[in-house]
C-alpha positions in Angstrom: -35.2 -46.1 9.4 -33.1 -45.2 12.5 -30.5 -48.0 12.3 -30.0 -47.6 8.5 -29.6 -43.9 8.9 -27.1 -44.2 11.7 -25.1 -46.8 9.7 -25.0 -44.5 6.7 -24.1 -41.6 9.0 -21.2 -43.6 10.4 -19.7 -44.4 7.0 -20.1 -40.8 5.7 -18.7 -39.4 8.9 -15.7 -41.7 8.7 -14.9 -40.4 5.3 -15.2 -36.8 6.5 -13.0 -37.4 9.5 -10.1 -38.5 7.3 -10.0 -35.0 5.9 -10.7 -33.2 9.2 -8.2 -34.9 11.5 -4.9 -33.1 12.5 -2.3 -33.9 9.9 0.0 -36.7 10.9 3.7 -36.7 10.4 5.7 -39.9 9.5 7.9 -41.2 12.3 10.4 -43.0 9.9 12.7 -41.3 7.4 12.8 -44.2 4.9 9.7 -44.0 2.7 8.7 -46.5 0.0 6.0 -45.6 -2.5 3.6 -48.1 -4.0 1.7 -47.3 -7.2 -1.9 -48.3 -7.1 -3.4 -48.7 -10.6 -5.4 -51.0 -12.9 -2.6 -53.6 -12.8 -3.7 -54.6 -9.3 -6.3 -57.3 -9.3 -9.4 -57.0 -7.1 -9.3 -58.8 -3.8 -12.5 -60.9 -4.0 -12.3 -61.6 -0.2 -12.5 -57.9 0.6 -15.2 -57.3 -2.0 -17.2 -60.2 -0.5 -16.8 -58.7 3.0 -18.0 -55.2 2.2 -20.6 -55.9 -0.5 -23.6 -56.5 1.8 -22.9 -53.2 3.6 -22.4 -51.4 0.2 -25.8 -52.7 -1.0 -27.5 -51.7 2.2 -26.0 -48.2 2.2 -26.9 -47.6 -1.5 -30.4 -48.8 -0.9 -30.9 -46.4 2.0 -29.2 -43.4 0.2 -31.4 -43.9 -2.8 -34.6 -44.0 -0.8 -37.0 -41.2 -1.9 -38.5 -39.3 0.9 -40.0 -36.2 -0.8 -40.2 -34.0 -3.8 -39.0 -30.4 -4.5 -40.8 -28.2 -7.0 -37.6 -26.1 -7.6 -33.9 -26.4 -7.6 -32.9 -25.1 -4.1 -29.6 -23.2 -4.7 -27.0 -22.5 -2.1 -25.6 -19.0 -2.6 -23.6 -16.3 -0.8 -26.6 -13.9 -1.0 -28.4 -12.7 2.1 -31.1 -15.3 1.4 -30.9 -18.5 -0.6 -33.5 -21.1 -1.4 -31.4 -23.8 0.3 -30.9 -21.6 3.3 -34.6 -20.9 3.7 -35.5 -24.6 3.4 -32.8 -25.5 5.9 -33.8 -23.0 8.6 -37.5 -23.5 8.1 -37.0 -27.2 8.7 -34.8 -26.4 11.7 -37.4 -24.1 13.2 -40.1 -26.8 12.6 -38.0 -29.3 14.6 -37.0 -26.8 17.3 -40.7 -26.0 18.0 -41.4 -29.7 18.2 -38.8 -30.1 20.8 -39.6 -26.9 22.6 -42.8 -25.0 21.6 -41.4 -21.8 23.0 -38.7 -21.6 20.2 -39.3 -18.6 18.0 -36.4 -18.4 15.6 -33.7 -20.6 13.9 -30.2 -19.8 12.8 -27.6 -21.4 10.5 -24.7 -20.2 8.5 -24.0 -20.2 4.8 -20.9 -22.3 5.3 -22.8 -25.0 7.1 -25.1 -25.8 4.2 -22.9 -27.8 1.9 -24.9 -28.4 -1.3 -27.9 -27.4 -3.4 -31.0 -29.5 -3.3 -32.1 -30.6 -6.8 -35.6 -30.3 -8.2 -37.6 -33.5 -8.3 -37.3 -36.5 -6.1 -35.4 -36.0 -2.8 -33.5 -38.9 -1.5 -31.8 -39.6 1.8 -28.5 -39.2 0.0 -29.5 -35.7 -1.1 -30.0 -34.7 2.6 -26.6 -36.1 3.4 -25.1 -33.9 0.7 -26.7 -30.7 2.1 -25.7 -31.6 5.7 -23.0 -34.3 5.9 -21.9 -33.4 9.4 -22.9 -34.9 12.7 -24.2 -31.6 14.2 -27.1 -31.9 16.5 -29.9 -29.6 17.6 -29.3 -27.0 20.3 -31.9 -24.7 21.8 -30.6 -21.5 23.4 -32.3 -18.9 25.5 -31.1 -15.4 24.7 -31.7 -12.0 26.2 -33.2 -9.3 24.0 -29.8 -7.6 24.0 -28.1 -10.7 22.6 -30.8 -11.0 20.0 -29.7 -7.5 18.8 -26.1 -8.7 18.8 -27.3 -11.5 16.5 -28.8 -9.0 14.2 -25.5 -7.0 14.2 -23.6 -10.2 13.3 -26.0 -10.8 10.4 -25.4 -7.3 9.2 -21.6 -7.6 9.4 -21.6 -10.9 7.5 -24.0 -10.0 4.8 -26.9 -12.0 6.2 -27.1 -15.7 7.2 -29.8 -18.3 6.9 -32.6 -17.8 9.5 -36.3 -18.4 10.0 -38.9 -16.6 12.2 -37.4 -13.2 11.6 -37.5 -10.2 9.3 -34.2 -8.3 9.1 -33.5 -5.2 7.1 -29.9 -4.2 6.7 -28.7 -1.0 5.1 -25.0 -0.1 4.8 -24.1 -3.0 7.1 -26.4 -1.6 9.8 -29.6 -3.0 11.2 -32.5 -0.8 10.2 -35.3 -3.2 11.2 -35.4 -6.4 13.1 -38.6 -8.3 13.8 -39.1 -11.7 15.6 -42.4 -13.4 14.7 -43.6 -10.1 13.4 -42.7 -8.0 16.5 -39.8 -5.7 17.3 -37.2 -7.0 19.7 -37.8 -6.1 23.4 -34.3 -5.8 25.1 -36.0 -6.8 28.4 -37.5 -10.0 27.1 -35.9 -13.4 26.5 -36.1 -15.4 23.3 -35.5 -19.0 22.3 -33.3 -19.8 19.3 -32.7 -23.2 17.7 -29.4 -23.8 16.0 -26.8 -26.6 16.1 -24.1 -27.4 18.6 -21.2 -26.4 16.3 -22.5 -22.8 16.1 -23.5 -22.7 19.7 -19.9 -23.6 20.6 -18.7 -20.5 18.6 -17.9 -22.2 15.3 -18.0 -20.2 12.0 -16.8 -17.2 13.9 -20.2 -16.8 15.7 -19.5 -14.4 18.5 -22.9 -13.5 19.9 -23.7 -16.7 21.7 -21.2 -16.3 24.5 -23.7 -15.1 27.1 -26.7 -17.4 26.7 -29.1 -17.6 29.6 -29.8 -21.3 29.0 -28.7 -24.1 26.7 -30.4 -27.4 25.9 -28.5 -29.9 23.7 -30.5 -32.7 22.0 -29.3 -35.9 20.5 -31.4 -35.2 17.4 -29.1 -34.6 14.5 -29.7 -31.8 12.1 -29.7 -34.2 9.2 -32.3 -36.3 10.8 -34.4 -33.2 11.4 -34.3 -32.3 7.7 -35.3 -35.8 6.7 -38.2 -35.7 9.1 -39.4 -32.4 7.8 -39.4 -33.6 4.2 -41.1 -36.8 5.2 -43.8 -34.9 7.0 -44.5 -32.7 4.0 -44.8 -35.8 1.9 -47.3 -37.4 4.4 -49.4 -34.2 4.1 -49.3 -34.5 0.3 -47.0 -31.5 0.0 -43.8 -30.7 -1.9 -40.9 -28.6 -0.8 -41.7 -25.1 -2.0 -39.0 -22.8 -0.6 -39.1 -19.2 -1.7 -37.1 -16.0 -1.4 -39.4 -14.0 0.9 -37.4 -11.1 2.1 -36.8 -12.4 5.6 -33.2 -11.0 5.3 -33.0 -8.0 3.0 -29.9 -5.9 2.3 -30.1 -2.4 0.9 -26.8 -1.0 -0.4 
């Protein structure tokens, strides 16, 4: 699966990079426009060249790896089904890489799609996480864990697993990690991905981490492994809204 996944990953990433690169400016003033429409015939040589790769890519993207009992929606609420699935999978992988990991964290903006009910394919996982982000495990002080809770309160909650967070009037009223209150004098391990660890998505509480371990494991690969493992166990994806992040107005 590895080589096929990485080839598919390369093609999708190439498409994404086209839109993410810095905008280029023309260096010549004389511009000539060409209209591309149905009047242009297909170049059979080009089609012959890319067809084997297209067939391979489509075959891999359509490969079924699991089943979801419900449509996992991506919303802007404090919790979403897609967010809970995503962070539960991330915590599962984080604890495989480092058994001391206690919590996982993502952001609403990083989850790019719903996950449909029924058969789940490799392509569905690419849709929910099309980026090349990789797993990062961070060691935080108890005080910085409380800063995380404050960030969650300010931003209306974010996807997370391993916690219970109660927010009232944008203030933290209760914050539990693995069922226990935060101890400011203890250290905690959080799994996320490199983009957030680097301060992306306006994340401002990860600037004083005590330790950082970056892995080559991509988040997308972790999601696929999680779904595949459920399938091996004869289980379906059964994400629920469980009150892990609750906002009281």
